[in-house]
TORKOL-4160 file (C-alpha; in steps of 0.2 Angstrom, whole numbers, padded with zeros to 4 digits, m for minus):
432
<pt num="1" X="0046" Y="m0008" Z="m0150"/>
<pt num="2" X="0064" Y="m0014" Z="m0147"/>
<pt num="3" X="0069" Y="0003" Z="m0140"/>
<pt num="4" X="0054" Y="0003" Z="m0128"/>
<pt num="5" X="0057" Y="m0015" Z="m0122"/>
<pt num="6" X="0075" Y="m0011" Z="m0118"/>
<pt num="7" X="0070" Y="0005" Z="m0109"/>
<pt num="8" X="0057" Y="m0004" Z="m0099"/>
<pt num="9" X="0070" Y="m0017" Z="m0093"/>
<pt num="10" X="0082" Y="m0003" Z="m0088"/>
<pt num="11" X="0068" Y="0006" Z="m0079"/>
<pt num="12" X="0066" Y="m0010" Z="m0069"/>
<pt num="13" X="0084" Y="m0009" Z="m0064"/>
<pt num="14" X="0089" Y="0009" Z="m0062"/>
<pt num="15" X="0084" Y="0018" Z="m0046"/>
<pt num="16" X="0072" Y="0032" Z="m0048"/>
<pt num="17" X="0080" Y="0049" Z="m0050"/>
<pt num="18" X="0071" Y="0065" Z="m0051"/>
<pt num="19" X="0066" Y="0070" Z="m0069"/>
<pt num="20" X="0075" Y="0084" Z="m0077"/>
<pt num="21" X="0059" Y="0093" Z="m0080"/>
<pt num="22" X="0054" Y="0091" Z="m0061"/>
<pt num="23" X="0064" Y="0105" Z="m0053"/>
<pt num="24" X="0053" Y="0108" Z="m0037"/>
<pt num="25" X="0048" Y="0126" Z="m0043"/>
<pt num="26" X="0044" Y="0121" Z="m0061"/>
<pt num="27" X="0034" Y="0105" Z="m0055"/>
<pt num="28" X="0024" Y="0115" Z="m0043"/>
<pt num="29" X="0021" Y="0129" Z="m0055"/>
<pt num="30" X="0014" Y="0117" Z="m0068"/>
<pt num="31" X="0003" Y="0108" Z="m0056"/>
<pt num="32" X="m0003" Y="0123" Z="m0047"/>
<pt num="33" X="m0008" Y="0131" Z="m0064"/>
<pt num="34" X="m0020" Y="0116" Z="m0066"/>
<pt num="35" X="m0028" Y="0115" Z="m0048"/>
<pt num="36" X="m0043" Y="0127" Z="m0052"/>
<pt num="37" X="m0047" Y="0118" Z="m0068"/>
<pt num="38" X="m0046" Y="0101" Z="m0060"/>
<pt num="39" X="m0058" Y="0107" Z="m0046"/>
<pt num="40" X="m0070" Y="0114" Z="m0059"/>
<pt num="41" X="m0070" Y="0098" Z="m0070"/>
<pt num="42" X="m0073" Y="0087" Z="m0054"/>
<pt num="43" X="m0088" Y="0098" Z="m0049"/>
<pt num="44" X="m0095" Y="0097" Z="m0066"/>
<pt num="45" X="m0094" Y="0078" Z="m0067"/>
<pt num="46" X="m0101" Y="0077" Z="m0049"/>
<pt num="47" X="m0116" Y="0086" Z="m0054"/>
<pt num="48" X="m0119" Y="0075" Z="m0070"/>
<pt num="49" X="m0115" Y="0057" Z="m0064"/>
<pt num="50" X="m0118" Y="0042" Z="m0076"/>
<pt num="51" X="m0119" Y="0024" Z="m0072"/>
<pt num="52" X="m0108" Y="0011" Z="m0079"/>
<pt num="53" X="m0108" Y="0008" Z="m0098"/>
<pt num="54" X="m0119" Y="0024" Z="m0099"/>
<pt num="55" X="m0105" Y="0037" Z="m0097"/>
<pt num="56" X="m0109" Y="0046" Z="m0113"/>
<pt num="57" X="m0108" Y="0064" Z="m0107"/>
<pt num="58" X="m0093" Y="0061" Z="m0096"/>
<pt num="59" X="m0083" Y="0052" Z="m0111"/>
<pt num="60" X="m0088" Y="0066" Z="m0122"/>
<pt num="61" X="m0081" Y="0080" Z="m0111"/>
<pt num="62" X="m0065" Y="0070" Z="m0109"/>
<pt num="63" X="m0063" Y="0067" Z="m0127"/>
<pt num="64" X="m0066" Y="0085" Z="m0131"/>
<pt num="65" X="m0052" Y="0090" Z="m0119"/>
<pt num="66" X="m0040" Y="0078" Z="m0125"/>
<pt num="67" X="m0043" Y="0083" Z="m0143"/>
<pt num="68" X="m0040" Y="0101" Z="m0139"/>
<pt num="69" X="m0023" Y="0096" Z="m0132"/>
<pt num="70" X="m0019" Y="0089" Z="m0149"/>
<pt num="71" X="m0021" Y="0071" Z="m0145"/>
<pt num="72" X="m0029" Y="0058" Z="m0156"/>
<pt num="73" X="m0043" Y="0050" Z="m0146"/>
<pt num="74" X="m0049" Y="0032" Z="m0148"/>
<pt num="75" X="m0067" Y="0031" Z="m0142"/>
<pt num="76" X="m0081" Y="0018" Z="m0140"/>
<pt num="77" X="m0070" Y="0005" Z="m0131"/>
<pt num="78" X="m0080" Y="m0006" Z="m0120"/>
<pt num="79" X="m0095" Y="0005" Z="m0124"/>
<pt num="80" X="m0090" Y="0022" Z="m0118"/>
<pt num="81" X="m0071" Y="0020" Z="m0114"/>
<pt num="82" X="m0058" Y="0030" Z="m0122"/>
<pt num="83" X="m0039" Y="0031" Z="m0124"/>
<pt num="84" X="m0026" Y="0043" Z="m0130"/>
<pt num="85" X="m0008" Y="0041" Z="m0133"/>
<pt num="86" X="0005" Y="0055" Z="m0130"/>
<pt num="87" X="0022" Y="0051" Z="m0138"/>
<pt num="88" X="0036" Y="0060" Z="m0130"/>
<pt num="89" X="0050" Y="0069" Z="m0139"/>
<pt num="90" X="0063" Y="0056" Z="m0133"/>
<pt num="91" X="0063" Y="0037" Z="m0133"/>
<pt num="92" X="0059" Y="0028" Z="m0117"/>
<pt num="93" X="0046" Y="0016" Z="m0109"/>
<pt num="94" X="0027" Y="0018" Z="m0110"/>
<pt num="95" X="0016" Y="0020" Z="m0095"/>
<pt num="96" X="m0003" Y="0019" Z="m0094"/>
<pt num="97" X="m0013" Y="0030" Z="m0083"/>
<pt num="98" X="m0030" Y="0025" Z="m0079"/>
<pt num="99" X="m0046" Y="0034" Z="m0072"/>
<pt num="100" X="m0063" Y="0026" Z="m0070"/>
<pt num="101" X="m0078" Y="0036" Z="m0075"/>
<pt num="102" X="m0094" Y="0028" Z="m0068"/>
<pt num="103" X="m0105" Y="0033" Z="m0054"/>
<pt num="104" X="m0117" Y="0023" Z="m0042"/>
<pt num="105" X="m0136" Y="0021" Z="m0040"/>
<pt num="106" X="m0136" Y="0031" Z="m0024"/>
<pt num="107" X="m0146" Y="0046" Z="m0019"/>
<pt num="108" X="m0135" Y="0060" Z="m0013"/>
<pt num="109" X="m0137" Y="0068" Z="0004"/>
<pt num="110" X="m0123" Y="0080" Z="0004"/>
<pt num="111" X="m0127" Y="0099" Z="0004"/>
<pt num="112" X="m0116" Y="0105" Z="m0010"/>
<pt num="113" X="m0120" Y="0118" Z="m0023"/>
<pt num="114" X="m0115" Y="0105" Z="m0036"/>
<pt num="115" X="m0124" Y="0090" Z="m0028"/>
<pt num="116" X="m0131" Y="0078" Z="m0040"/>
<pt num="117" X="m0150" Y="0078" Z="m0044"/>
<pt num="118" X="m0149" Y="0065" Z="m0057"/>
<pt num="119" X="m0160" Y="0050" Z="m0057"/>
<pt num="120" X="m0162" Y="0034" Z="m0068"/>
<pt num="121" X="m0169" Y="0016" Z="m0068"/>
<pt num="122" X="m0158" Y="0003" Z="m0060"/>
<pt num="123" X="m0164" Y="m0015" Z="m0058"/>
<pt num="124" X="m0182" Y="m0010" Z="m0062"/>
<pt num="125" X="m0182" Y="0004" Z="m0049"/>
<pt num="126" X="m0180" Y="0023" Z="m0050"/>
<pt num="127" X="m0165" Y="0028" Z="m0041"/>
<pt num="128" X="m0153" Y="0043" Z="m0038"/>
<pt num="129" X="m0136" Y="0043" Z="m0046"/>
<pt num="130" X="m0121" Y="0050" Z="m0037"/>
<pt num="131" X="m0102" Y="0050" Z="m0038"/>
<pt num="132" X="m0102" Y="0041" Z="m0021"/>
<pt num="133" X="m0085" Y="0033" Z="m0024"/>
<pt num="134" X="m0075" Y="0048" Z="m0030"/>
<pt num="135" X="m0073" Y="0043" Z="m0049"/>
<pt num="136" X="m0077" Y="0061" Z="m0053"/>
<pt num="137" X="m0061" Y="0066" Z="m0044"/>
<pt num="138" X="m0051" Y="0052" Z="m0054"/>
<pt num="139" X="m0057" Y="0058" Z="m0071"/>
<pt num="140" X="m0053" Y="0076" Z="m0067"/>
<pt num="141" X="m0036" Y="0072" Z="m0060"/>
<pt num="142" X="m0031" Y="0062" Z="m0076"/>
<pt num="143" X="m0037" Y="0076" Z="m0087"/>
<pt num="144" X="m0026" Y="0088" Z="m0077"/>
<pt num="145" X="m0011" Y="0076" Z="m0079"/>
<pt num="146" X="m0014" Y="0074" Z="m0098"/>
<pt num="147" X="m0014" Y="0093" Z="m0099"/>
<pt num="148" X="0002" Y="0095" Z="m0089"/>
<pt num="149" X="0011" Y="0081" Z="m0098"/>
<pt num="150" X="0006" Y="0087" Z="m0116"/>
<pt num="151" X="0014" Y="0104" Z="m0111"/>
<pt num="152" X="0030" Y="0094" Z="m0107"/>
<pt num="153" X="0029" Y="0083" Z="m0123"/>
<pt num="154" X="0046" Y="0088" Z="m0130"/>
<pt num="155" X="0055" Y="0084" Z="m0114"/>
<pt num="156" X="0046" Y="0067" Z="m0111"/>
<pt num="157" X="0058" Y="0051" Z="m0112"/>
<pt num="158" X="0044" Y="0039" Z="m0118"/>
<pt num="159" X="0026" Y="0039" Z="m0120"/>
<pt num="160" X="0010" Y="0040" Z="m0109"/>
<pt num="161" X="m0006" Y="0031" Z="m0113"/>
<pt num="162" X="m0022" Y="0039" Z="m0105"/>
<pt num="163" X="m0035" Y="0027" Z="m0101"/>
<pt num="164" X="m0053" Y="0032" Z="m0096"/>
<pt num="165" X="m0062" Y="0017" Z="m0091"/>
<pt num="166" X="m0081" Y="0014" Z="m0089"/>
<pt num="167" X="m0091" Y="0003" Z="m0078"/>
<pt num="168" X="m0078" Y="0000" Z="m0064"/>
<pt num="169" X="m0092" Y="m0003" Z="m0052"/>
<pt num="170" X="m0098" Y="m0017" Z="m0064"/>
<pt num="171" X="m0109" Y="m0016" Z="m0080"/>
<pt num="172" X="m0128" Y="m0018" Z="m0080"/>
<pt num="173" X="m0134" Y="m0035" Z="m0078"/>
<pt num="174" X="m0133" Y="m0045" Z="m0095"/>
<pt num="175" X="m0119" Y="m0033" Z="m0102"/>
<pt num="176" X="m0100" Y="m0034" Z="m0102"/>
<pt num="177" X="m0090" Y="m0019" Z="m0097"/>
<pt num="178" X="m0076" Y="m0012" Z="m0087"/>
<pt num="179" X="m0058" Y="m0015" Z="m0088"/>
<pt num="180" X="m0060" Y="m0034" Z="m0093"/>
<pt num="181" X="m0069" Y="m0028" Z="m0108"/>
<pt num="182" X="m0056" Y="m0015" Z="m0112"/>
<pt num="183" X="m0043" Y="m0029" Z="m0111"/>
<pt num="184" X="m0054" Y="m0041" Z="m0122"/>
<pt num="185" X="m0055" Y="m0027" Z="m0135"/>
<pt num="186" X="m0036" Y="m0026" Z="m0136"/>
<pt num="187" X="m0031" Y="m0011" Z="m0127"/>
<pt num="188" X="m0015" Y="m0019" Z="m0120"/>
<pt num="189" X="m0011" Y="m0028" Z="m0136"/>
<pt num="190" X="m0013" Y="m0013" Z="m0146"/>
<pt num="191" X="m0004" Y="0000" Z="m0135"/>
<pt num="192" X="0009" Y="m0012" Z="m0126"/>
<pt num="193" X="0011" Y="m0002" Z="m0110"/>
<pt num="194" X="0026" Y="m0006" Z="m0099"/>
<pt num="195" X="0017" Y="m0001" Z="m0083"/>
<pt num="196" X="0000" Y="0004" Z="m0077"/>
<pt num="197" X="m0004" Y="0017" Z="m0063"/>
<pt num="198" X="m0020" Y="0020" Z="m0055"/>
<pt num="199" X="m0026" Y="0030" Z="m0039"/>
<pt num="200" X="m0042" Y="0031" Z="m0029"/>
<pt num="201" X="m0048" Y="0044" Z="m0016"/>
<pt num="202" X="m0053" Y="0036" Z="0000"/>
<pt num="203" X="m0062" Y="0042" Z="0015"/>
<pt num="204" X="m0052" Y="0031" Z="0027"/>
<pt num="205" X="m0037" Y="0042" Z="0025"/>
<pt num="206" X="m0036" Y="0061" Z="0029"/>
<pt num="207" X="m0032" Y="0073" Z="0015"/>
<pt num="208" X="m0014" Y="0075" Z="0014"/>
<pt num="209" X="m0009" Y="0057" Z="0016"/>
<pt num="210" X="m0006" Y="0044" Z="0002"/>
<pt num="211" X="m0008" Y="0025" Z="0006"/>
<pt num="212" X="0002" Y="0012" Z="m0003"/>
<pt num="213" X="0005" Y="m0007" Z="m0001"/>
<pt num="214" X="0017" Y="m0019" Z="m0010"/>
<pt num="215" X="0008" Y="m0035" Z="m0016"/>
<pt num="216" X="m0011" Y="m0038" Z="m0014"/>
<pt num="217" X="m0020" Y="m0022" Z="m0009"/>
<pt num="218" X="m0038" Y="m0025" Z="m0013"/>
<pt num="219" X="m0049" Y="m0040" Z="m0013"/>
<pt num="220" X="m0057" Y="m0051" Z="m0026"/>
<pt num="221" X="m0075" Y="m0047" Z="m0028"/>
<pt num="222" X="m0088" Y="m0061" Z="m0031"/>
<pt num="223" X="m0107" Y="m0061" Z="m0030"/>
<pt num="224" X="m0120" Y="m0074" Z="m0026"/>
<pt num="225" X="m0138" Y="m0075" Z="m0029"/>
<pt num="226" X="m0149" Y="m0086" Z="m0019"/>
<pt num="227" X="m0167" Y="m0091" Z="m0024"/>
<pt num="228" X="m0177" Y="m0099" Z="m0009"/>
<pt num="229" X="m0193" Y="m0108" Z="m0015"/>
<pt num="230" X="m0208" Y="m0112" Z="m0004"/>
<pt num="231" X="m0226" Y="m0113" Z="m0007"/>
<pt num="232" X="m0238" Y="m0098" Z="m0008"/>
<pt num="233" X="m0252" Y="m0096" Z="0004"/>
<pt num="234" X="m0263" Y="m0084" Z="0013"/>
<pt num="235" X="m0254" Y="m0074" Z="0026"/>
<pt num="236" X="m0267" Y="m0078" Z="0039"/>
<pt num="237" X="m0264" Y="m0097" Z="0036"/>
<pt num="238" X="m0245" Y="m0099" Z="0036"/>
<pt num="239" X="m0247" Y="m0118" Z="0039"/>
<pt num="240" X="m0256" Y="m0120" Z="0022"/>
<pt num="241" X="m0239" Y="m0117" Z="0013"/>
<pt num="242" X="m0221" Y="m0116" Z="0015"/>
<pt num="243" X="m0214" Y="m0098" Z="0020"/>
<pt num="244" X="m0198" Y="m0094" Z="0010"/>
<pt num="245" X="m0197" Y="m0077" Z="0019"/>
<pt num="246" X="m0194" Y="m0085" Z="0036"/>
<pt num="247" X="m0182" Y="m0097" Z="0027"/>
<pt num="248" X="m0173" Y="m0083" Z="0019"/>
<pt num="249" X="m0171" Y="m0074" Z="0036"/>
<pt num="250" X="m0164" Y="m0089" Z="0043"/>
<pt num="251" X="m0151" Y="m0091" Z="0029"/>
<pt num="252" X="m0146" Y="m0073" Z="0031"/>
<pt num="253" X="m0142" Y="m0076" Z="0050"/>
<pt num="254" X="m0133" Y="m0093" Z="0046"/>
<pt num="255" X="m0122" Y="m0085" Z="0033"/>
<pt num="256" X="m0114" Y="m0074" Z="0046"/>
<pt num="257" X="m0105" Y="m0089" Z="0053"/>
<pt num="258" X="m0095" Y="m0092" Z="0037"/>
<pt num="259" X="m0083" Y="m0078" Z="0042"/>
<pt num="260" X="m0086" Y="m0078" Z="0061"/>
<pt num="261" X="m0084" Y="m0097" Z="0063"/>
<pt num="262" X="m0077" Y="m0105" Z="0048"/>
<pt num="263" X="m0064" Y="m0094" Z="0040"/>
<pt num="264" X="m0047" Y="m0090" Z="0047"/>
<pt num="265" X="m0048" Y="m0072" Z="0047"/>
<pt num="266" X="m0032" Y="m0071" Z="0057"/>
<pt num="267" X="m0023" Y="m0076" Z="0042"/>
<pt num="268" X="m0032" Y="m0066" Z="0028"/>
<pt num="269" X="m0048" Y="m0056" Z="0030"/>
<pt num="270" X="m0064" Y="m0061" Z="0021"/>
<pt num="271" X="m0082" Y="m0054" Z="0019"/>
<pt num="272" X="m0099" Y="m0062" Z="0016"/>
<pt num="273" X="m0113" Y="m0049" Z="0015"/>
<pt num="274" X="m0131" Y="m0050" Z="0009"/>
<pt num="275" X="m0135" Y="m0034" Z="m0001"/>
<pt num="276" X="m0153" Y="m0036" Z="m0006"/>
<pt num="277" X="m0168" Y="m0047" Z="m0002"/>
<pt num="278" X="m0184" Y="m0047" Z="m0013"/>
<pt num="279" X="m0200" Y="m0057" Z="m0011"/>
<pt num="280" X="m0218" Y="m0055" Z="m0010"/>
<pt num="281" X="m0230" Y="m0042" Z="m0016"/>
<pt num="282" X="m0244" Y="m0040" Z="m0003"/>
<pt num="283" X="m0245" Y="m0039" Z="0016"/>
<pt num="284" X="m0256" Y="m0054" Z="0018"/>
<pt num="285" X="m0249" Y="m0066" Z="0005"/>
<pt num="286" X="m0234" Y="m0077" Z="0009"/>
<pt num="287" X="m0225" Y="m0078" Z="m0008"/>
<pt num="288" X="m0218" Y="m0093" Z="m0017"/>
<pt num="289" X="m0200" Y="m0087" Z="m0019"/>
<pt num="290" X="m0188" Y="m0075" Z="m0011"/>
<pt num="291" X="m0172" Y="m0069" Z="m0020"/>
<pt num="292" X="m0156" Y="m0063" Z="m0011"/>
<pt num="293" X="m0140" Y="m0056" Z="m0018"/>
<pt num="294" X="m0124" Y="m0053" Z="m0010"/>
<pt num="295" X="m0105" Y="m0051" Z="m0011"/>
<pt num="296" X="m0090" Y="m0061" Z="m0006"/>
<pt num="297" X="m0073" Y="m0054" Z="m0004"/>
<pt num="298" X="m0057" Y="m0064" Z="m0002"/>
<pt num="299" X="m0038" Y="m0063" Z="m0005"/>
<pt num="300" X="m0034" Y="m0080" Z="m0012"/>
<pt num="301" X="m0042" Y="m0094" Z="m0023"/>
<pt num="302" X="m0042" Y="m0107" Z="m0009"/>
<pt num="303" X="m0050" Y="m0096" Z="0003"/>
<pt num="304" X="m0063" Y="m0091" Z="m0010"/>
<pt num="305" X="m0067" Y="m0109" Z="m0015"/>
<pt num="306" X="m0069" Y="m0114" Z="0004"/>
<pt num="307" X="m0082" Y="m0100" Z="0006"/>
<pt num="308" X="m0091" Y="m0105" Z="m0009"/>
<pt num="309" X="m0093" Y="m0122" Z="m0002"/>
<pt num="310" X="m0098" Y="m0116" Z="0015"/>
<pt num="311" X="m0112" Y="m0104" Z="0008"/>
<pt num="312" X="m0119" Y="m0118" Z="m0003"/>
<pt num="313" X="m0120" Y="m0130" Z="0011"/>
<pt num="314" X="m0128" Y="m0117" Z="0023"/>
<pt num="315" X="m0141" Y="m0111" Z="0010"/>
<pt num="316" X="m0146" Y="m0128" Z="0005"/>
<pt num="317" X="m0148" Y="m0136" Z="0022"/>
<pt num="318" X="m0155" Y="m0121" Z="0031"/>
<pt num="319" X="m0169" Y="m0120" Z="0018"/>
<pt num="320" X="m0172" Y="m0139" Z="0019"/>
<pt num="321" X="m0174" Y="m0137" Z="0038"/>
<pt num="322" X="m0188" Y="m0124" Z="0035"/>
<pt num="323" X="m0197" Y="m0136" Z="0023"/>
<pt num="324" X="m0191" Y="m0125" Z="0008"/>
<pt num="325" X="m0178" Y="m0128" Z="m0006"/>
<pt num="326" X="m0165" Y="m0116" Z="m0011"/>
<pt num="327" X="m0152" Y="m0114" Z="m0025"/>
<pt num="328" X="m0136" Y="m0103" Z="m0025"/>
<pt num="329" X="m0126" Y="m0096" Z="m0040"/>
<pt num="330" X="m0109" Y="m0088" Z="m0039"/>
<pt num="331" X="m0101" Y="m0075" Z="m0051"/>
<pt num="332" X="m0083" Y="m0069" Z="m0051"/>
<pt num="333" X="m0082" Y="m0051" Z="m0055"/>
<pt num="334" X="m0064" Y="m0044" Z="m0051"/>
<pt num="335" X="m0048" Y="m0053" Z="m0046"/>
<pt num="336" X="m0037" Y="m0048" Z="m0032"/>
<pt num="337" X="m0028" Y="m0031" Z="m0035"/>
<pt num="338" X="m0010" Y="m0033" Z="m0032"/>
<pt num="339" X="0004" Y="m0020" Z="m0034"/>
<pt num="340" X="0020" Y="m0026" Z="m0042"/>
<pt num="341" X="0033" Y="m0026" Z="m0029"/>
<pt num="342" X="0048" Y="m0019" Z="m0039"/>
<pt num="343" X="0037" Y="m0005" Z="m0047"/>
<pt num="344" X="0030" Y="0000" Z="m0030"/>
<pt num="345" X="0047" Y="0000" Z="m0022"/>
<pt num="346" X="0054" Y="0011" Z="m0036"/>
<pt num="347" X="0039" Y="0024" Z="m0036"/>
<pt num="348" X="0036" Y="0025" Z="m0017"/>
<pt num="349" X="0050" Y="0039" Z="m0016"/>
<pt num="350" X="0040" Y="0048" Z="m0029"/>
<pt num="351" X="0024" Y="0048" Z="m0018"/>
<pt num="352" X="0035" Y="0053" Z="m0003"/>
<pt num="353" X="0041" Y="0068" Z="m0013"/>
<pt num="354" X="0023" Y="0074" Z="m0015"/>
<pt num="355" X="0017" Y="0073" Z="0003"/>
<pt num="356" X="0032" Y="0069" Z="0013"/>
<pt num="357" X="0038" Y="0053" Z="0020"/>
<pt num="358" X="0029" Y="0055" Z="0036"/>
<pt num="359" X="0012" Y="0056" Z="0026"/>
<pt num="360" X="0014" Y="0039" Z="0017"/>
<pt num="361" X="0003" Y="0026" Z="0025"/>
<pt num="362" X="0007" Y="0008" Z="0024"/>
<pt num="363" X="m0011" Y="0002" Z="0019"/>
<pt num="364" X="m0018" Y="m0014" Z="0027"/>
<pt num="365" X="m0028" Y="m0026" Z="0015"/>
<pt num="366" X="m0043" Y="m0017" Z="0009"/>
<pt num="367" X="m0059" Y="m0028" Z="0007"/>
<pt num="368" X="m0065" Y="m0016" Z="m0007"/>
<pt num="369" X="m0062" Y="m0022" Z="m0024"/>
<pt num="370" X="m0055" Y="m0014" Z="m0040"/>
<pt num="371" X="m0055" Y="m0020" Z="m0058"/>
<pt num="372" X="m0039" Y="m0011" Z="m0061"/>
<pt num="373" X="m0033" Y="m0029" Z="m0057"/>
<pt num="374" X="m0038" Y="m0033" Z="m0075"/>
<pt num="375" X="m0024" Y="m0022" Z="m0081"/>
<pt num="376" X="m0011" Y="m0025" Z="m0067"/>
<pt num="377" X="m0013" Y="m0044" Z="m0069"/>
<pt num="378" X="m0006" Y="m0042" Z="m0087"/>
<pt num="379" X="0006" Y="m0027" Z="m0085"/>
<pt num="380" X="0016" Y="m0022" Z="m0069"/>
<pt num="381" X="0005" Y="m0010" Z="m0060"/>
<pt num="382" X="0004" Y="0001" Z="m0045"/>
<pt num="383" X="m0012" Y="0007" Z="m0037"/>
<pt num="384" X="m0011" Y="0020" Z="m0023"/>
<pt num="385" X="m0024" Y="0028" Z="m0011"/>
<pt num="386" X="m0026" Y="0047" Z="m0010"/>
<pt num="387" X="m0034" Y="0053" Z="0007"/>
<pt num="388" X="m0050" Y="0062" Z="0005"/>
<pt num="389" X="m0057" Y="0066" Z="0022"/>
<pt num="390" X="m0056" Y="0084" Z="0027"/>
<pt num="391" X="m0043" Y="0089" Z="0041"/>
<pt num="392" X="m0051" Y="0089" Z="0058"/>
<pt num="393" X="m0063" Y="0075" Z="0054"/>
<pt num="394" X="m0060" Y="0057" Z="0059"/>
<pt num="395" X="m0057" Y="0046" Z="0044"/>
<pt num="396" X="m0063" Y="0031" Z="0054"/>
<pt num="397" X="m0081" Y="0039" Z="0056"/>
<pt num="398" X="m0082" Y="0050" Z="0041"/>
<pt num="399" X="m0095" Y="0044" Z="0028"/>
<pt num="400" X="m0087" Y="0030" Z="0018"/>
<pt num="401" X="m0085" Y="0028" Z="m0001"/>
<pt num="402" X="m0102" Y="0022" Z="m0007"/>
<pt num="403" X="m0111" Y="0032" Z="0006"/>
<pt num="404" X="m0125" Y="0045" Z="0001"/>
<pt num="405" X="m0115" Y="0057" Z="0012"/>
<pt num="406" X="m0098" Y="0053" Z="0005"/>
<pt num="407" X="m0089" Y="0069" Z="0001"/>
<pt num="408" X="m0071" Y="0073" Z="m0003"/>
<pt num="409" X="m0060" Y="0087" Z="0003"/>
<pt num="410" X="m0055" Y="0096" Z="m0013"/>
<pt num="411" X="m0037" Y="0097" Z="m0008"/>
<pt num="412" X="m0036" Y="0079" Z="m0012"/>
<pt num="413" X="m0037" Y="0083" Z="m0030"/>
<pt num="414" X="m0021" Y="0093" Z="m0031"/>
<pt num="415" X="m0012" Y="0079" Z="m0021"/>
<pt num="416" X="m0019" Y="0066" Z="m0033"/>
<pt num="417" X="m0013" Y="0077" Z="m0048"/>
<pt num="418" X="0004" Y="0079" Z="m0041"/>
<pt num="419" X="0006" Y="0061" Z="m0036"/>
<pt num="420" X="0001" Y="0055" Z="m0054"/>
<pt num="421" X="0013" Y="0067" Z="m0062"/>
<pt num="422" X="0027" Y="0064" Z="m0051"/>
<pt num="423" X="0026" Y="0045" Z="m0052"/>
<pt num="424" X="0024" Y="0046" Z="m0071"/>
<pt num="425" X="0039" Y="0057" Z="m0074"/>
<pt num="426" X="0050" Y="0048" Z="m0063"/>
<pt num="427" X="0046" Y="0031" Z="m0071"/>
<pt num="428" X="0049" Y="0038" Z="m0088"/>
<pt num="429" X="0065" Y="0047" Z="m0083"/>
<pt num="430" X="0072" Y="0031" Z="m0074"/>
<pt num="431" X="0070" Y="0022" Z="m0091"/>
<pt num="432" X="0077" Y="0035" Z="m0102"/>
């Protein structure tokens, strides 16, 4: 342990130098030999997506691959998560590499030979299941990185922890899951990584580009649930009751002023969005209640607390003005994802070596959220973005992550693999 601590301290002070095993020809040869495998794995996962805490097949495929590489695999972490530790042949720091495995309740509308046909039940409804966020790519990339690094085992100055995480999109209602549960079950305490790396394919960048930002990069994600209560009556006699549907509609409209009129978005961006409204069962019955759920995205605690107060006030008083009552509950999901400035500065040259300095994009703040923050809040972390939109298409108008039409250009897989390998090896070499 003392050797690893000293190595980690040195790694924080010593400038990155190319790893001995990373001569350009050798590096490209190792990565290139894996490109076809990574594409095949990604297509397989894409065709067989699984929701959070249910990634049984995915985890099984990953575990089998890691065991074939000669690694000891710990499974069943946070339900379906797994980790494997690769000990290098020389002393040095320990770096953790993370990939998320879960898909989304989205029905795919992309014409691909390996498109998902999977369906399941989500919140009481039959839904399609799709890797609409690119986690299939993340898993395949990390599997490829594991194979490449195992082949270099004797040369590695340190160790690598491979972390395959379930439920990044959030666990099912009433369950725990994701990075927070992996942390709760002791992954960090047991394996003691000195740094954490993660990546994400994004539609907002063209394939061939990598995005990075020091400090905060992705927002805190919170949810809210509003229950509007009126008084049920016949639809032909609305005056005989209190209509919660109208009250709910007025609340949705009024909530738009939280960001547009009450939050200083010139300083930090924020989002308040209603994602679902449910109420009533028949066309001619005004129901007793309407439920709404939505999300809040912020970048600091004070901003979040102010938005909580604004939402609560608007919900309560708008309902009261309509003769109804309403309650609102908030739930915090993931904290702000922030990149460690020192680690980011040290490894930015590694990303530049993969795609060229001209293809590195300084990312703006992203209002999407990532539970990678559960790791990087405890261990210095760096999270970077891999462009996934095909050349020739406008990333601004391409179907976004979480869209049923989301698709990645498969060249992004090779770039993600090389970026993960280069940053890992350079980090270990700097701490040697």
